[in-house]
C-alpha positions in Angstrom: 13.6 19.5 32.3 11.3 16.6 31.3 8.4 16.6 28.9 5.2 15.8 30.8 3.4 14.8 27.6 5.9 12.2 26.5 4.6 8.7 26.2 6.4 5.9 27.9 8.4 3.6 25.6 6.5 0.8 24.0 3.1 2.5 24.2 1.2 3.9 21.2 0.6 7.7 21.2 -2.6 9.0 22.6 -5.3 9.7 19.9 -5.5 13.3 18.8 -8.8 15.2 19.0 -9.0 14.9 15.2 -9.1 11.2 15.3 -12.0 11.4 17.7 -13.9 14.1 15.9 -13.5 12.8 12.3 -15.7 9.7 12.8 -18.5 11.9 14.3 -18.4 14.3 11.4 -18.3 11.4 8.9 -21.3 9.8 10.6 -23.3 13.1 10.5 -22.4 13.5 6.8 -23.3 9.9 6.1 -26.7 10.4 7.7 -27.3 13.6 5.7 -26.4 11.8 2.5 -28.7 8.9 3.5 -31.6 11.3 4.1 -30.9 13.0 0.8 -30.9 9.7 -1.0 -34.2 8.5 0.6 -35.8 11.8 -0.4 -34.7 11.5 -4.0 -35.8 8.0 -5.0 -37.8 8.9 -8.2 -36.2 8.0 -11.5 -34.7 10.7 -13.7 -34.0 10.6 -17.4 -30.4 11.2 -18.2 -29.1 12.2 -21.7 -25.4 12.3 -22.2 -23.8 12.5 -25.6 -25.7 9.8 -27.6 -26.9 7.8 -24.6 -30.2 8.2 -22.9 -31.5 6.2 -19.9 -33.5 6.4 -16.8 -32.2 5.7 -13.3 -33.2 6.4 -9.7 -31.7 9.8 -8.6 -30.0 8.2 -5.6 -28.1 5.9 -8.0 -27.1 8.8 -10.2 -25.8 10.6 -7.2 -23.9 7.6 -6.0 -22.3 7.1 -9.4 -21.4 10.8 -9.5 -19.8 10.6 -6.1 -17.8 7.5 -7.1 -16.6 9.2 -10.3 -15.5 12.2 -8.2 -13.6 10.0 -5.7 -11.8 8.2 -8.6 -11.0 11.6 -10.2 -9.6 12.9 -6.9 -7.4 9.9 -6.4 -6.1 10.1 -10.0 -5.3 13.8 -9.4 -3.4 13.0 -6.2 -1.5 10.2 -8.0 -0.6 12.6 -10.9 0.5 15.3 -8.5 2.7 13.0 -6.5 4.3 11.6 -9.7 5.0 15.1 -10.9 6.6 16.1 -7.6 8.7 12.9 -7.5 9.9 13.6 -11.1 10.7 17.2 -10.2 12.7 16.1 -7.2 14.7 13.6 -9.3 15.4 16.3 -11.9 16.8 18.6 -9.2 19.4 16.0 -8.1 
């Protein structure tokens, strides 16, 4: 019995539906974020601890998103490190 979905040797696998849908969803989200930024151009006063400054709301949102991405990646790094150490301890 042969597998009809098998790829011939030497050819890359066919792209999955996720690899086709992900850029579309990313584009839609990007447009939504762009519209949100354009609508939130006025400056806002920010007070945090002993700092106080004004910045455009779009910039504050961009900085907040960047900090969130960095925090996410640090969390993933810490989790993988924890898992790696736990596996080594079991051996």
